[in-house]
N, C-alpha and C positions, 0 to 999 in steps of 0.2 A: 523890540530890539534894544540892546544896551545903549545907554546914552554915550555919544562921542566924548562929551566932557568928562563922563565917568571914566572912560578908557584912558583919557589923558591923565587923570589924577592917578590911576593905577600905574600907568607907565612911569610917571614921575616918581611915585613912591617906590616902585621897584628899582629904578635907577639910583635913587638916593640910598636905598638899602644896600645895593651892590657897591656903591662908592664907599659907604661906611664900613662894609664888611671887608673890602679889599685890603686895607692896612692890617687887619687882624689875620687875614689869610697869609699875607706876606710875612708877618711876624712869626706865625706858627711854622711856616716853611723854614724861616731862618733858624728857629729853635731846633727843628729836626736836623737841619744841616749842621748846626753847631754840635749837636749830640753825636752825629756820625763822625765828625772830624775830631772832637775832643774826647770822646768816651772810650777810645780803644788805644791804649798805649803801645808804642813800639817796644818790643821786648829786647832786653839787653842781657844775654847770657853772661855768667861770671867770667872774668878774665884772669882773676887771681884767686887763691885760696888763703885761709888763715896761715897755712904753712909757709907761704911766700913772705909773710910778715913775721915769721918766727914764733907762731902760736900753735899749740896742739889743737886738734879739733876732731869732731866725730860727725860724719854725715848722718842726718836724721830727717824727719819730715814733721810738718805741722798738719794734723788732720782737721779738716773743716768742710762741712757741707758736701761730703763725699769726695773731696779732693785731698791730695797729699802734697802740700806745698814744700818744695825742697828747702832744707835748712841746714845750718851748721851749729853744733853746740861746741863752745870754746871754754873748756874748764880752766879755772885759775887755781894757783897755789897747790898744784899737783892733784886737784880734784877733791881737796878737803872740803867738808861741809861749810857752806856760807851763802851769802846773798848773791842773787843774779839779776841780770837786766836783759829784757827782750828788746831787740833793736828793730825799728821799723823804717825802711827806706822811703824815699819820695817817689814822685811820678816819673815814669819811664826810667826807673833806676833798678837796682837789684841788690841782693844781699852782699855782694862784694864791695859795694860803695859804702857800706857801714863799717868796713873793717878798720879804718883809722879810729873810729869811735871805740870799737872793740879792743883795739891795741892799747889805748890809754886806760880804758876801764879794766882790762885784764891786768895791767901793771898795778892798778890800784886795788887788785884783789877780788874783782867781781867776775863770777861766771857770766858768760854771754851766750845768748841764742839769737841768731840772725837768720832771716828767711826771705823768700821771694813772695811778695803779695800776689794774689791771683792775677793772671793776665800779665805778669811781669817776669823778668828773669828767665828761668827755664820752664816756667809753667806754659801750658797750652793757651792759645788765645781764647778769650771769652766771647760769647755770642751776644751778651748784653753789656751795656756800658758800665764802666767802673767809676765809682764815686767815693767820697769819704766814708760812706756807709760800709763799703767792702774793706777799706783800710781799717776801719774800726773793728769789724767782725773778725778779720784775719789777725789783727793785733791781739784781740782778746784770746783767740785760739792759740796764738804763739805764747802768750803769757801762761796759759794753762799748761802748755807743753813744757815750758821752762819750769814751772812750779812742780810738775810731776817728776822732775829729775831728782834722784836720791842725793845729789850733791847740793841742791838748792834749798835753803831754809826759808828765805823770804824773797820777794821779787818786785821789780820795778819795770816800767815800760818807758822807753825813750824813742822819740820819733822826730824825723826831719820833714818839713814842708807838709805834703799830704800825709806822711807818716806821723807828723805831729797831731793831725786830726785823729788818726788812728790811736795814738797813745792816749789822748784826752778821752776819746769815746770808750776805750778799754778801761780807763780808770773809773769812769762814771758807771760802767756796767758791771764791774767786778770789785766788790769791797776788799778783796785780798790784795789788790794792787797797792803796794806800800808807798810808792812814790811815782811821780810822772815827770819826765823831762821833755818839754815841747819846744823845738827849735824851728824858727822861721815858719810858724804855723799860720794858715789862713783863719780868719775869725768865723766865717760862716759861708755856706755855699753861694748865697746870693752875691756877696761882695767878691768872692773868688771869680764868679762868672763875669761880673762887671770889670774886674781887673784883667781878665783874659781878653776882653774886648780891647782894652788899652794896649796890652802887649802885642796884640795882632794889628794894632794901628788901624782899626776899623773907623772910618770917618762918620761916626754916629754922634750927634749932639746929645748932651746930657738929658734934655727933656724926653728924648726918645730912648736913650741907652738904659736909663734906670728901669722904666717899666718893661723894656725888652729883656733885660737881665732877669727880672722877676719871672716873666713867662718862661724864658729859656731854662732857668734853673728847675722849674717844675716839670717841664717837658723832659729834661735830662734825666731826672731821678725816677720818673714814672715807671719805666720798664721793670725795675726790680721792686716796685711797691714801696719805695721810701717816701717819707714825708720830710720836707726840707728842714723843719725845726728839729727832727729826730737825729739828724746827722750834722747839726751845727756845733762847732767847737764852743761857741759862747754859751749855748744852752748846757752842754755837757760839763763845761768847767764850773758852772754854778752848782751842778749836782755832785761833782767829785769833792770828797772831804779830806783827802790825804795831802801830804806835802807835795808841792809842785814848783818846778823851776821853769820859768818862761825865758827863752833866750832869742835874740834877734840881732841881725846885723844892722848897723846904723845906716848903711848905704844900700839896703836891699831894695831893688827896683822890681823884683818879681812879685814878692809879697811885701808891700810897703809897711813901714813902721806903724802906721795907724791900726793895722790888724793886731799887732802886739799890744797897743794901747787899749783896744777894745777888750781883748782877753784879760789883760791885767785889771782893768776896771771892773769887769764882770766878776772875777774871782774875789776881788776885794769887797765888792758890794755884798756878795753872797755870804761872806764870813764876817761882815762888819759887826754883827750882834753876838758873835760867838767868841767869848773870851778864851776858850780852849781850842780855838781854830788851829789847824795844822799850818805849818810854815809855808810861806809864799816867798820865793826868791825871783827877782826879775833882773835880767842881765842884758844890757845893750852893748854890743861890741863895737867900739869906735873903729871906723875903717872897714868893718865887716860887711860882706855882701850876703846873698841868699844862701850860698853853699860854702862848705869848707870852713866853718867857724872853728872846727877842732884844730885848725892850724894856729889858732891864737892861744897862747899859754893861759890867758885869763879865763877862757872858756873851759879848757881842760881842768884847770884848778877848781873852778866854781862847780862844775858838774860832779867831779869826783868827791869833793868835800861835801856837797849837798847830799849825794847818795849815801856816803858813809854815815852821815848824821841820820838820815831818814831810815836806813836799813840796819843801823846798829853795827857797823863794821863792814868788812872784817878788820880794817885798820882804823885807828883814830882819824877823825876828819882831816886834821892837819897833815898827817902822814900820807893819807890817801891823796890829798890835793898835791902834795909835793911829788909823789910817785907819778901821778898823771902828768904834772907839768914838765917832768923830766923826759917824757916820751916825745920824740920829734914826729908827731902824727902828720902825715902828708897825704894829699888826695891821691886816689888811685889813678895811674896814668892811662886812662881810657878815653876814647874820643868823646868830646862834649858837643852836643848839637842843640839847636833850638827845639823847644817842645813842638810836637807835630801840630798841636792845636793852634799855634801862632805862626807857623811857617808861611802860610798863604794868607796874608792879611792885606790891609789897605783897601783901596777901592776895588781891586781885582777880587779880593776875598768876598766882597758883597756881591759882585757880579756873578761869581760862581754859584751863589745860592740859587740862581734861576736856571742853572744848567741841569740837564737830565742826570739822574743818579746822585745829585748833591745830598740827598737825604739818606743815602745808604752808606754804611761804613766803608772806608777806604781799604781795599784788600792789602795795599802795601803796608799799612800799619799793623795788620793782624797776622801776616804770614811771613815774618822774617825768619822764623824757625820752622822746621818740619813739625807736623802735628804728631805727638805721641798718641797711643791708644787712650781714649777717654778713661779717666780714673774715677769718674762718678757718673751719675745719670745725666743724660743730655738735657740741656736747658733750651726751651723753645725760643726762637728768635722773636723779637718784637716786630709787630706788623708795621 
């Protein structure tokens, strides 16, 4: 017969193992719940068109991965050949939110192409979570669509927030990207996750929050096969060799200024030994917050002048800057609401992790619009 003392040791060892594993199990469940809450944006269909802001436009699409992302091409200077800019919106946004950017860039002579990132705007809901990797992939496809236009001679990519990640990733992946404008961009997925915890007011102390953010980020990007470092803005900005303008609001509480500092330090370090390195412009807008920096004249002037220099026209940089500064670009009057990922925060947010269904996507986030027929092959849902 087995020794009673031996059974006691086994029981104690099993109990110790269970107690040790329990925190990891809870952390993994939290990561799954975070992915379900944060990975599926609420879609916002366009409320205005370029025509409402006095600009000509053409309905078009950006083909990528079997999808056709709705887009607008906005020609400048009567469609005469010249440089263009692909515009990438942010999270839970859409192509109409980039129209104030297009407005002042159009005045400065640049053709513009703006589109809905997958899972946003008029696109159908995605069955797998969306990350900076999808913003980068779609931004690259939008740049290719822009460059294929007969009116466009050279191209740049400009993005805001998650769109800034997309712009930087596109620049790193396609050597034809002649310039990048990244506004209010997160530095990397890990720090973005940690910041989301703060925005959601989750009462998690730093010694727990940092490793939890590390695990959560990896669980988040796993369904699409991403590696965290492959979709990091810091890593991509080191690889991009072209001219880049980094802009941030001084008072940004969504993506704090230290993200800007990390990106700026990374690109400077990467080009420190290169005497012929392309131009780096950094711009911090006093009094600026996370969004709507285009309402500041200094921002419009800097972006237009930078792009005119990097793209070689169509107007001299000083003239392009003056034309952009003269445009009273204002935010689109559409309802603004808190990101879905941070609406249910605080202690109650942590308690919800234990509820049944917490690790499944919220149908309310994915079905605000009727589903059109699939435009590409179906993607299997993550187990």
